[in-house]
ZAMARGU-4260 file (C-alpha; in steps of 0.2 Angstrom, whole numbers, plus 5000, padded with zeros to 4 digits):
<rodrens>
0) 5159/5006/4901 | 5171/4991/4900 | 5167/4975/4911 | 5183/4966/4919 | 5186/4951/4928
5) 5199/4939/4932 | 5204/4930/4916 | 5204/4914/4925 | 5190/4906/4938 | 5197/4895/4950
10) 5188/4882/4960 | 5191/4895/4974 | 5183/4910/4964 | 5170/4900/4959 | 5165/4896/4977
15) 5165/4915/4980 | 5154/4916/4965 | 5142/4904/4968 | 5126/4915/4972 | 5118/4901/4980
20) 5132/4902/4993 | 5131/4921/4999 | 5115/4916/5008 | 5115/4915/5027 | 5121/4899/5035
25) 5102/4897/5042 | 5097/4897/5023 | 5111/4883/5018 | 5106/4873/5031 | 5087/4875/5026
30) 5090/4871/5008 | 5104/4858/5011 | 5115/4865/4999 | 5132/4862/4994 | 5146/4869/5001
35) 5161/4863/4990 | 5162/4863/4970 | 5167/4847/4960 | 5185/4849/4957 | 5181/4849/4938
40) 5191/4856/4924 | 5185/4874/4922 | 5184/4885/4906 | 5194/4900/4903 | 5183/4916/4902
45) 5188/4935/4901 | 5173/4947/4904 | 5178/4961/4892 | 5160/4965/4884 | 5151/4981/4883
50) 5134/4985/4886 | 5127/4993/4871 | 5118/5008/4880 | 5131/5013/4893 | 5147/5011/4886
55) 5149/5031/4883 | 5141/5034/4902 | 5147/5029/4920 | 5128/5028/4925 | 5129/5009/4927
60) 5139/4997/4939 | 5142/4977/4933 | 5140/4963/4946 | 5156/4957/4942 | 5163/4975/4949
65) 5153/4975/4964 | 5150/4964/4977 | 5132/4971/4980 | 5120/4982/4972 | 5124/5000/4980
70) 5110/5009/4983 | 5120/5025/4979 | 5117/5022/4960 | 5098/5023/4962 | 5099/5043/4958
75) 5110/5041/4945 | 5098/5028/4937 | 5084/5037/4940 | 5091/5054/4930 | 5096/5043/4916
80) 5081/5038/4912 | 5073/5056/4916 | 5086/5063/4903 | 5080/5049/4890 | 5064/5054/4888
85) 5057/5038/4895 | 5046/5045/4907 | 5035/5053/4893 | 5021/5043/4882 | 5027/5036/4868
90) 5016/5032/4851 | 5032/5025/4841 | 5026/5006/4837 | 5012/5008/4850 | 5002/4993/4853
95) 4987/4999/4859 | 4976/5012/4868 | 4985/5024/4880 | 4988/5018/4897 | 4984/5036/4908
100) 4985/5036/4928 | 4983/5052/4938 | 4993/5052/4951 | 4984/5057/4967 | 4992/5076/4970
105) 4999/5075/4988 | 5000/5091/4998 | 5012/5105/4993 | 5014/5106/5012 | 5019/5086/5013
110) 5034/5075/5016 | 5035/5060/5010 | 5027/5045/5022 | 5024/5027/5019 | 5005/5032/5012
115) 5015/5040/4999 | 5027/5026/4995 | 5013/5014/4995 | 5001/5023/4979 | 5019/5028/4969
120) 5025/5010/4971 | 5007/5003/4963 | 5006/5017/4952 | 5025/5015/4944 | 5020/4995/4946
125) 5006/4999/4931 | 5015/5014/4923 | 5031/5001/4919 | 5021/4984/4914 | 5010/4994/4903
130) 5024/5003/4895 | 5033/4988/4891 | 5018/4982/4885 | 5019/4994/4871 | 5004/5005/4876
135) 5009/5025/4876 | 5010/5028/4896 | 5004/5042/4904 | 5006/5044/4923 | 5004/5061/4926
140) 5012/5071/4943 | 5005/5086/4951 | 5004/5092/4969 | 4989/5100/4979 | 4988/5118/4985
145) 4980/5111/5001 | 4970/5127/5007 | 4969/5123/5025 | 4986/5114/5028 | 4997/5127/5018
150) 4987/5141/5027 | 4991/5135/5044 | 5010/5132/5040 | 5013/5150/5032 | 5003/5156/5050
155) 5014/5146/5060 | 5029/5153/5050 | 5025/5171/5051 | 5020/5169/5070 | 5039/5165/5074
160) 5041/5181/5068 | 5028/5191/5078 | 5016/5193/5063 | 4997/5189/5064 | 4988/5185/5046
165) 4978/5198/5051 | 4990/5210/5052 | 4992/5208/5034 | 4980/5212/5018 | 4976/5197/5009
170) 4986/5202/4995 | 5002/5202/5006 | 4998/5188/5015 | 4994/5176/4999 | 5011/5183/4992
175) 5018/5176/5008 | 5012/5158/5004 | 5018/5160/4986 | 5036/5164/4993 | 5033/5148/5006
180) 5027/5137/4990 | 5041/5143/4980 | 5056/5137/4992 | 5048/5122/5000 | 5032/5116/4988
185) 5045/5105/4978 | 5051/5095/4993 | 5038/5081/4992 | 5041/5079/4972 | 5059/5076/4976
190) 5054/5063/4988 | 5042/5054/4977 | 5058/5054/4963 | 5068/5043/4976 | 5055/5030/4974
195) 5058/5027/4955 | 5042/5037/4950 | 5042/5035/4931 | 5028/5050/4929 | 5030/5061/4915
200) 5037/5076/4926 | 5036/5089/4910 | 5016/5088/4914 | 5017/5091/4931 | 5002/5102/4938
205) 4999/5112/4954 | 4980/5115/4956 | 4982/5135/4958 | 4991/5135/4942 | 4981/5146/4928
210) 4976/5131/4917 | 4969/5123/4933 | 4962/5139/4941 | 4953/5143/4924 | 4945/5125/4926
215) 4939/5128/4941 | 4929/5145/4939 | 4923/5136/4922 | 4917/5122/4933 | 4908/5133/4946
220) 4899/5144/4934 | 4893/5129/4922 | 4887/5121/4938 | 4878/5138/4944 | 4871/5141/4929
225) 4862/5124/4930 | 4855/5128/4946 | 4866/5114/4954 | 4875/5130/4967 | 4866/5139/4978
230) 4870/5151/4993 | 4862/5148/5012 | 4862/5147/5028 | 4865/5130/5036 | 4871/5121/5050
235) 4889/5116/5045 | 4905/5111/5054 | 4915/5127/5062 | 4933/5127/5066 | 4934/5142/5078
240) 4955/5140/5076 | 4955/5141/5058 | 4940/5152/5058 | 4932/5142/5042 | 4918/5129/5038
245) 4926/5109/5036 | 4917/5097/5028 | 4909/5082/5036 | 4921/5070/5030 | 4934/5082/5037
250) 4929/5081/5055 | 4937/5066/5064 | 4926/5058/5080 | 4935/5052/5094 | 4932/5045/5111
255) 4937/5056/5125 | 4934/5057/5144 | 4920/5072/5148 | 4905/5074/5159 | 4886/5073/5159
260) 4880/5088/5167 | 4861/5086/5174 | 4854/5103/5176 | 4835/5110/5182 | 4822/5118/5171
265) 4808/5123/5179 | 4790/5123/5172 | 4783/5138/5171 | 4768/5144/5180 | 4771/5127/5192
270) 4777/5125/5209 | 4796/5128/5215 | 4798/5110/5215 | 4790/5107/5198 | 4805/5105/5186
275) 4811/5093/5173 | 4832/5087/5175 | 4841/5088/5158 | 4857/5078/5156 | 4870/5087/5143
280) 4887/5089/5139 | 4887/5105/5132 | 4878/5115/5146 | 4886/5132/5139 | 4874/5128/5123
285) 4858/5132/5135 | 4858/5150/5130 | 4854/5143/5113 | 4839/5132/5119 | 4823/5135/5109
290) 4813/5122/5117 | 4813/5104/5126 | 4809/5089/5119 | 4802/5070/5127 | 4797/5056/5117
295) 4777/5054/5115 | 4778/5038/5123 | 4785/5043/5139 | 4774/5043/5153 | 4785/5052/5164
300) 4782/5068/5155 | 4768/5067/5145 | 4759/5080/5157 | 4773/5093/5152 | 4769/5091/5133
305) 4763/5107/5128 | 4769/5119/5143 | 4782/5128/5144 | 4800/5129/5153 | 4811/5142/5161
310) 4829/5140/5152 | 4842/5143/5168 | 4853/5160/5168 | 4841/5169/5156 | 4831/5179/5167
315) 4816/5170/5164 | 4816/5165/5146 | 4803/5153/5141 | 4804/5138/5128 | 4791/5127/5123
320) 4791/5107/5129 | 4788/5098/5114 | 4786/5079/5108 | 4795/5068/5096 | 4799/5052/5093
325) 4818/5054/5091 | 4821/5058/5108 | 4829/5043/5117 | 4820/5038/5135 | 4835/5028/5139
330) 4849/5043/5137 | 4852/5053/5153 | 4835/5058/5160 | 4825/5054/5144 | 4822/5072/5141
335) 4832/5083/5126 | 4837/5102/5127 | 4834/5108/5108 | 4849/5121/5102 | 4845/5121/5084
340) 4859/5133/5082 | 4872/5122/5087 | 4870/5104/5086 | 4865/5093/5070 | 4851/5084/5075
345) 4842/5099/5085 | 4843/5107/5069 | 4834/5094/5057 | 4821/5093/5071 | 4817/5113/5072
350) 4815/5114/5056 | 4801/5102/5056 | 4792/5111/5071 | 4797/5128/5064 | 4808/5134/5080
355) 4817/5149/5081 | 4837/5146/5080 | 4848/5155/5092 | 4868/5158/5090 | 4876/5161/5103
360) 4894/5162/5097 | 4906/5171/5088 | 4917/5165/5075 | 4932/5163/5086 | 4924/5151/5099
365) 4919/5164/5110 | 4901/5167/5118 | 4891/5181/5111 | 4878/5194/5117 | 4867/5180/5118
370) 4874/5172/5132 | 4874/5188/5143 | 4887/5188/5157 | 4896/5176/5150 | 4896/5186/5133
375) 4916/5185/5127 | 4921/5170/5137 | 4929/5156/5128 | 4916/5142/5125 | 4926/5130/5137
380) 4929/5144/5152 | 4910/5147/5149 | 4906/5129/5152 | 4916/5131/5169 | 4909/5146/5175
385) 4891/5142/5170 | 4893/5126/5180 | 4898/5135/5195 | 4885/5145/5196 | 4871/5134/5193
390) 4878/5124/5207 | 4879/5141/5218 | 4859/5144/5212 | 4853/5127/5216 | 4850/5123/5198
395) 4864/5110/5198 | 4860/5092/5200 | 4875/5082/5197 | 4890/5081/5185 | 4896/5063/5182
400) 4911/5056/5172 | 4904/5052/5153 | 4914/5047/5137 | 4911/5060/5124 | 4913/5056/5105
405) 4921/5074/5102 | 4922/5080/5084 | 4938/5087/5080 | 4946/5095/5063 | 4956/5084/5054
410) 4968/5097/5049 | 4968/5111/5066 | 4963/5096/5078 | 4952/5107/5089 | 4935/5104/5094
415) 4924/5110/5080 | 4908/5120/5082 | 4890/5116/5074 | 4885/5131/5070 | 4872/5140/5056
420) 4883/5149/5042 | 4880/5158/5025 | 4889/5148/5014 | 4889/5140/4996 | 4884/5123/4993
425) 4882/5111/4978 | 4867/5101/4976 | 4873/5082/4974 | 4858/5070/4972 | 4857/5074/4953
430) 4877/5072/4951 | 4875/5056/4961 | 4863/5047/4951 | 4875/5046/4938 | 4889/5041/4947
435) 4879/5026/4952 | 4872/5023/4936 | 4892/5022/4929 | 4894/5007/4941 | 4878/4999/4937
440) 4880/4998/4918 | 4898/4992/4920 | 4907/5007/4915 | 4917/5008/4930 | 4924/4995/4941
445) 4929/4996/4958 | 4944/4987/4965 | 4941/4975/4977 | 4923/4977/4972 | 4917/4975/4992
450) 4921/4993/4992 | 4906/4995/4978 | 4893/4992/4991 | 4901/5007/5001 | 4901/5017/4985
455) 4883/5014/4984 | 4879/5017/5000 | 4888/5035/5002 | 4881/5041/4985 | 4862/5035/4989
460) 4863/5045/5006 | 4874/5058/4998 | 4870/5076/5007 | 4873/5094/4998 | 4892/5097/4997
465) 4898/5115/5008 | 4911/5121/4996 | 4915/5138/5002 | 4928/5139/5016 | 4933/5156/5025
470) 4951/5155/5020 | 4964/5168/5010 | 4973/5153/5002 | 4964/5145/4986 | 4953/5148/4973
475) 4942/5163/4977 | 4923/5159/4975 | 4921/5169/4956 | 4906/5177/4966 | 4903/5199/4965
480) 4891/5205/4977 | 4884/5223/4973 | 4889/5236/4986 | 4872/5241/4996 | 4862/5227/4990
485) 4857/5210/4999 | 4870/5198/4996 | 4858/5183/4994 | 4848/5191/4982 | 4860/5202/4971
490) 4877/5194/4965 | 4886/5191/4950 | 4893/5174/4945 | 4906/5178/4931 | 4925/5173/4926
495) 4935/5187/4931 | 4932/5205/4940 | 4931/5213/4923 | 4918/5203/4917 | 4908/5203/4933
500) 4907/5223/4932 | 4901/5222/4914 | 4886/5212/4920 | 4884/5221/4935 | 4883/5238/4924
505) 4869/5229/4912 | 4860/5225/4927 | 4862/5241/4940 | 4867/5255/4930 | 4884/5260/4923
510) 4888/5269/4942 | 4886/5249/4951 | 4901/5245/4963 | 4906/5228/4966 | 4917/5218/4977
515) 4921/5199/4977 | 4916/5187/4990 | 4931/5185/5003 | 4929/5165/5004 | 4938/5151/4994
520) 4933/5134/4987 | 4935/5119/4996 | 4953/5111/4991 | 4944/5096/4985 | 4932/5104/4972
525) 4948/5109/4963 | 4954/5090/4966 | 4938/5084/4959 | 4942/5090/4942 | 4961/5083/4942
530) 4958/5070/4929 | 4951/5082/4914 | 4959/5098/4921 | 4976/5092/4921 | 4973/5088/4901
535) 4967/5105/4896 | 4949/5105/4899 | 4938/5115/4898 | 4948/5116/4881 | 4940/5101/4873
540) 4953/5104/4857 | 4969/5102/4869 | 4980/5089/4860 | 4981/5079/4879 | 4963/5080/4882
545) 4958/5071/4865 | 4973/5059/4868 | 4971/5055/4884 | 4955/5056/4890 | 4945/5047/4898
550) 4959/5041/4909 | 4963/5021/4913 | 4962/5020/4931 | 4962/5028/4947 | 4973/5023/4962
555) 4972/5029/4979 | 4970/5023/4997 | 4953/5016/5002 | 4950/5032/5015 | 4948/5045/5001
560) 4934/5034/4992 | 4920/5049/4996 | 4933/5065/5000 | 4940/5063/4981 | 4936/5049/4971
565) 4916/5049/4971 | 4919/5067/4969 | 4930/5065/4953 | 4916/5052/4947 | 4902/5065/4947
570) 4912/5081/4942 | 4919/5070/4927 | 4902/5064/4919 | 4894/5080/4922 | 4907/5091/4913
575) 4913/5079/4901 | 4899/5068/4898 | 4911/5053/4902 | 4917/5043/4916 | 4935/5049/4920
580) 4942/5031/4921 | 4937/5013/4919 | 4945/5007/4936 | 4948/5012/4954 | 4959/5003/4964
585) 4960/5006/4981 | 4975/5001/4992 | 4975/4999/5011 | 4985/5008/5025 | 5001/5003/5030
590) 5002/4999/5047 | 5017/4995/5061 | 5021/4978/5063 | 5006/4976/5077 | 4994/4982/5065
595) 4995/4997/5073 | 4991/5012/5064 | 5007/5023/5063 | 5007/5039/5072 | 5022/5052/5081
600) 5013/5048/5097 | 5015/5029/5096 | 5033/5032/5091 | 5030/5020/5077 | 5032/5029/5062
605) 5043/5021/5048 | 5052/5033/5036 | 5053/5029/5018 | 5069/5039/5016 | 5077/5030/5031
610) 5072/5014/5023 | 5076/5017/5008 | 5095/5022/5014 | 5094/5005/5026 | 5086/4993/5012
615) 5086/5001/4995 | 5072/5007/4985 | 5067/4989/4978 | 5065/4982/4994 | 5054/4993/5001
620) 5045/4993/4984 | 5042/4976/4985 | 5038/4976/5002 | 5023/4986/5002 | 5018/4980/4984
625) 5014/4961/4991 | 5000/4966/5000 | 4981/4959/4996 | 4973/4976/4986 | 4960/4985/4998
630) 4970/4977/5014 | 4980/4985/5026 | 4998/4978/5027 | 5009/4977/5042 | 5026/4981/5039
635) 5042/4976/5049 | 5061/4976/5048 | 5059/4957/5044 | 5050/4961/5030 | 5062/4973/5023
640) 5076/4962/5027 | 5068/4948/5018 | 5067/4958/5002 | 5085/4966/5004 | 5092/4949/5005
645) 5081/4946/4987 | 5087/4961/4979 | 5106/4953/4984 | 5101/4934/4977 | 5096/4944/4961
650) 5113/4954/4961 | 5122/4938/4964 | 5114/4928/4951 | 5116/4939/4937 | 5137/4939/4944
655) 5133/4919/4941 | 5126/4923/4924 | 5139/4936/4919 | 5154/4926/4924 | 5148/4911/4913
660) 5144/4918/4897 | 5158/4919/4882 | 5169/4933/4880 | 5162/4945/4869 | 5178/4944/4856
665) 5172/4924/4854 | 5160/4927/4838 | 5160/4909/4837 | 5155/4904/4856 | 5141/4917/4853
670) 5135/4912/4835 | 5133/4897/4845 | 5124/4904/4859 | 5112/4914/4849 | 5108/4902/4837
675) 5097/4893/4852 | 5079/4898/4850 | 5072/4894/4866 | 5054/4901/4863 | 5051/4889/4849
680) 5043/4873/4853 | 5054/4861/4845 | 5070/4870/4855 | 5061/4867/4870 | 5056/4851/4867
685) 5076/4846/4860 | 5082/4853/4878 | 5091/4841/4891 | 5080/4839/4906 | 5084/4852/4918
690) 5085/4867/4904 | 5068/4861/4897 | 5059/4861/4914 | 5066/4878/4919 | 5062/4884/4903
695) 5044/4877/4904 | 5041/4882/4921 | 5047/4901/4915 | 5034/4900/4900 | 5020/4895/4913
700) 5027/4910/4925 | 5025/4922/4911 | 5008/4918/4908 | 5002/4919/4926 | 5011/4934/4929
705) 5004/4943/4913 | 4987/4938/4919 | 4991/4945/4937 | 4996/4962/4930 | 4982/4963/4920
710) 4971/4961/4933 | 4981/4972/4946 | 4983/4958/4956 | 5000/4962/4960 | 5002/4954/4976
715) 5000/4938/4967 | 5013/4943/4953 | 5025/4946/4966 | 5023/4932/4974 | 5026/4920/4960
720) 5040/4930/4952 | 5049/4928/4970 | 5045/4909/4971 | 5052/4904/4953 | 5067/4915/4954
725) 5073/4910/4971 | 5065/4892/4973 | 5066/4888/4954 | 5078/4897/4946 | 5092/4901/4960
730) 5091/4883/4969 | 5088/4872/4958 | 5093/4878/4940 | 5108/4888/4944 | 5115/4872/4953
735) 5111/4860/4940 | 5120/4873/4926 | 5136/4868/4936 | 5135/4852/4929 | 5136/4859/4911
740) 5147/4874/4911 | 5163/4867/4923 | 5162/4847/4920 | 5156/4846/4901 | 5170/4846/4887
745) 5157/4846/4875 | 5155/4867/4870 | 5136/4864/4863 | 5129/4855/4880 | 5138/4873/4889
750) 5132/4884/4875 | 5113/4877/4877 | 5116/4880/4895 | 5122/4897/4893 | 5108/4903/4882
755) 5093/4894/4894 | 5102/4905/4909 | 5105/4921/4898 | 5087/4918/4892 | 5078/4914/4908
760) 5087/4928/4918 | 5083/4944/4905 | 5066/4937/4908 | 5066/4936/4926 | 5073/4955/4924
765) 5059/4960/4915 | 5046/4954/4924 | 5054/4959/4940 | 5056/4977/4934 | 5040/4985/4937
770) 5041/4979/4954 | 5061/4983/4958 | 5066/4994/4944 | 5084/5000/4950 | 5094/4983/4952
775) 5084/4975/4936 | 5090/4990/4925 | 5107/4989/4931 | 5109/4973/4928 | 5102/4971/4912
780) 5114/4985/4908 | 5128/4973/4910 | 5121/4960/4900 | 5128/4961/4883 | 5119/4965/4868
785) 5105/4977/4875 | 5098/4987/4862 | 5086/4995/4873 | 5085/5000/4889 | 5076/4988/4900
790) 5060/5000/4906 | 5057/5002/4887 | 5059/4983/4882 | 5046/4972/4877 | 5037/4963/4888
795) 5040/4945/4889 | 5028/4935/4875 | 5014/4925/4882 | 5008/4907/4876 | 5026/4900/4875
800) 5029/4882/4873 | 5032/4872/4888 | 5033/4852/4891 | 5022/4846/4904 | 5031/4830/4904
805) 5049/4837/4908 | 5041/4847/4921 | 5034/4830/4930 | 5051/4821/4929 | 5061/4835/4933
810) 5049/4837/4950 | 5053/4817/4953 | 5072/4822/4951 | 5070/4836/4963 | 5058/4825/4975
815) 5074/4812/4974 | 5087/4824/4979 | 5077/4833/4993 | 5074/4813/5001 | 5092/4811/5000
820) 5097/4827/5008 | 5084/4824/5020 | 5092/4808/5025 | 5109/4814/5026 | 5102/4829/5039
825) 5094/4816/5050 | 5111/4807/5050 | 5122/4822/5052 | 5131/4818/5038 | 5144/4830/5035
830) 5140/4842/5020 | 5157/4840/5011 | 5155/4819/5012 | 5151/4811/4996 | 5141/4796/4998
835) 5135/4780/4988 | 5117/4777/4981 | 5108/4764/4972 | 5092/4772/4962 | 5079/4758/4960
840) 5064/4762/4948 | 5056/4757/4931 | 5065/4759/4917 | 5056/4772/4910 | 5060/4783/4925
845) 5079/4776/4926 | 5081/4782/4908 | 5079/4801/4913 | 5085/4800/4931 | 5102/4792/4924
850) 5104/4804/4910 | 5105/4816/4922 | 5117/4808/4935 | 5129/4821/4935 | 5114/4834/4941
855) 5109/4820/4955 | 5127/4818/4961 | 5129/4836/4963 | 5113/4843/4970 | 5114/4827/4982
860) 5132/4828/4987 | 5134/4808/4980 | 5149/4800/4974 | 5147/4800/4956 | 5158/4784/4955
865) 5147/4775/4965 | 5129/4780/4960 | 5119/4766/4953 | 5105/4763/4944 | 5092/4747/4944
870) 5078/4739/4943 | 5078/4729/4958 | 5084/4731/4976 | 5103/4730/4979 | 5109/4715/4989
875) 5114/4725/5005 | 5097/4733/5008 | 5098/4729/5027 | 5112/4740/5028 | 5106/4754/5020
880) 5095/4768/5023 | 5080/4764/5012 | 5071/4780/5005 | 5054/4778/4996 | 5052/4793/4985
885) 5034/4791/4976 | 5028/4776/4968 | 5041/4769/4955 | 5056/4777/4963 | 5066/4773/4977
890) 5086/4774/4984 | 5096/4765/4996 | 5110/4774/5004 | 5123/4762/5012 | 5125/4766/5031
895) 5144/4764/5030 | 5145/4778/5019 | 5134/4790/5031 | 5141/4785/5049 | 5150/4775/5061
900) 5136/4765/5067 | 5144/4760/5082 | 5148/4779/5087 | 5130/4785/5081 | 5122/4768/5092
905) 5130/4775/5109 | 5128/4792/5104 | 5107/4788/5101 | 5107/4778/5116 | 5112/4793/5127
910) 5099/4804/5119 | 5086/4793/5121 | 5090/4790/5140 | 5090/4809/5142 | 5073/4810/5130
915) 5065/4798/5143 | 5067/4808/5157 | 5061/4822/5150 | 5046/4814/5144 | 5043/4805/5161
920) 5045/4822/5170 | 5031/4829/5160 | 5019/4815/5161 | 5021/4814/5181 | 5016/4833/5180
925) 5002/4828/5170 | 4998/4816/5179 | 4996/4826/5198 | 4979/4830/5201 | 4985/4847/5211
930) 4995/4852/5194 | 4979/4849/5181 | 4968/4856/5194 | 4976/4871/5201 | 4987/4877/5187
935) 4981/4889/5172 | 4973/4879/5158 | 4986/4888/5146 | 5000/4880/5156 | 4991/4865/5156
940) 4989/4865/5138 | 5007/4870/5135 | 5014/4855/5145 | 5004/4842/5136 | 5008/4849/5118
945) 5027/4846/5124 | 5023/4830/5131 | 5016/4823/5115 | 5029/4832/5104 | 5042/4824/5119
950) 5033/4807/5115 | 5033/4808/5094 | 5052/4812/5095 | 5056/4796/5107 | 5046/4785/5096
955) 5058/4790/5081 | 5073/4790/5090 | 5070/4772/5095 | 5065/4766/5078 | 5081/4774/5071
960) 5091/4765/5088 | 5084/4749/5083 | 5088/4749/5065 | 5104/4753/5069 | 5106/4739/5079
965) 5098/4727/5068 | 5112/4732/5056 | 5126/4728/5068 | 5117/4710/5071 | 5116/4708/5054
970) 5135/4709/5051 | 5140/4699/5066
</rodrens>
């Protein structure tokens, strides 16, 4: 696409194109930037060169045409990347082992939120960086079937049509779910594309697709064959609403207001007044009581141990009174009712004592026949009714407010019920040992390393994993039972029904009938196989498995370290013999500006898509990538706005560079420009001071940023690039380059500056590309002679030459410039006014400072014809503002050039009187005992701080006034 612009740049157009003038007035004041360009002769330029890659399409827009980067072009750029096949791993000219990262599969029901934005951004940064480094890069995407979440969504959809799940057969319901998945399941992946995810969509997987389903069955069979999968009745977390077991990790405990109920349990064989008072938060579970426990050393109840108590409202059912050290004598009355069928702790104690277990609850949360007259009542309704009846019979002592720790289902939200249920389990201890060894041997590195301790603690104390779920959506458990036989003793594990039937016939005869277990596997079971099932396992000859396994890194949120990450490590080692990845990178949560977790109830949810529409994808990515690994990040509009400004700054810098490159048809100019080999040591040392400085700083930046990328220190890389681009390149070098481009008649000097501008800018684009892919690619495509797209260009070389002497010399020039700018600001010199200056220094300092007289004059707003360099102070020092920049470098600025001394004395005198009055008022308040003694401490402290600040300003103003008055006296 042809790039056009005005053929002649007037001083006015230069003013418009100066990228440093597009910043806000506040930022201009902050940096003391010039607002008027010198009236120098300007070269005639014509913008008629083409980008080699985009001349045949309309994908990209040049900054010479567009005032700002247009966010709507992001989709066009993304589609172009994908159409070119850039997201696929390339082994052509590969320079290292494959870099492989697996996308944490979002739920197929999901909609993009900031958690997704975080992992997509960080993983895309990794993929783009290592792709540019020449490593074949595979970022494999996919979605999770999300058993509970998806079934809930479809059940709600059917409910709107007046249909219950149970009104349909299992096959009819799953068909409805697949229909829903085909219609809505792609929403999340489309939204992930908006973030610039450069993953290989040709390899996208779904945890219920054919390949992964085969892997799930194979994994179950292998674990069962090794005796690591077993079936049994154990205590689980039961979700009455979902009517399925949920794992401990899927239960969220929340503090909620409730009550502590005090109930009388009569002692069998005792008098009417002989009873024990027990405090409980769940009185309805008394029907499941099989014992009462006290602490063996509690003197209050020792005489009751070994006796029997009568359970209230059970028509005289007796239970033993036992002693156990688990009982907390300080809680409630110091007596604990034992309901082992409905409490995790009671369950373990009961097994130790051999107590029976009673189940009083149906799967839907209603009480069963064991509860007698309360049968078929909802558990919470039964609680109210039971308490009223206890009160009526005189067995209720009191009900007092109490803060409960309520277990709720993470998915359904309802209160879960501890329940003994027959389930399938995986024995975890032998698997955990191998996962622990992987970290101990250094085969697996966890970033940040503080999570290693948490990882080890969980695996050391791991419990067996309940993998069965009472759902219809998911991977059906590959177990078949024999009609007419006990399920726990007689079952077949097989890959499919035909195989199961053949096995059953061999064992039970040809007339045998079988039926499949109705349960499905926990969603996390299939997810635990993700790093290798997606690459073809259990087919070990799969090309992808041989090329890309083990993977390189697993990046995800620290909150699912146990849900998913640790299980992947265990399963990967178990089934492949290798740790599935070398690194685990854990990011934190994104919170609001006040550090609160985002939630709909608080109304503080920030929608990524809305953010992209307002600030652009690059600004969002840059904002959330600067957080420290593993730590939560507070996101606010100010941060986003600042990084949107950074995007615009980059765009305007590109505009400046493009406007100051030779016409493409000017072959002589381009030959001269391209002849400047800036990455060679001799070439760097031969550069003028500003050019040598900025190139040297760039080369150091490349080394530092590359090292940060390699260590996954993305926050360090981002900040260093931001500081260099804005603080060094834009604020200093672009301004300095104007002296070469607009003032010098020497084409060679101008060509060197053009070479440096292009060299530094194109390397900035490369370094920033993984963070800000869209704007950098757009700018890259506008530059001439681009042979590749930016995203597949080579990463900058490291260990390039730099000149430390030139860096220190230019830093001296910067310090001198800042000092002069500060003096101008202090005396309120008009920005457009040029002043004289005498620079005093040793001969060696003067030699390099004076050689950049034009740069110093431009950046400091000095009158070029009245800037003098001497090795001793000028004669009129008493009439000048004296600035000491550093050892061996000073400046004298004639006061008459900066202010009208008489007017300034009058202004300062008035100001001083007002300041003195304000200071005296503050001191008076502080000297008043009534104020100091009665006012709040923070108020007194605030007044004292104001007084100290006022005193400091007063002293400075007095000194300045004395100095001005002395100059008048000397003149007279």
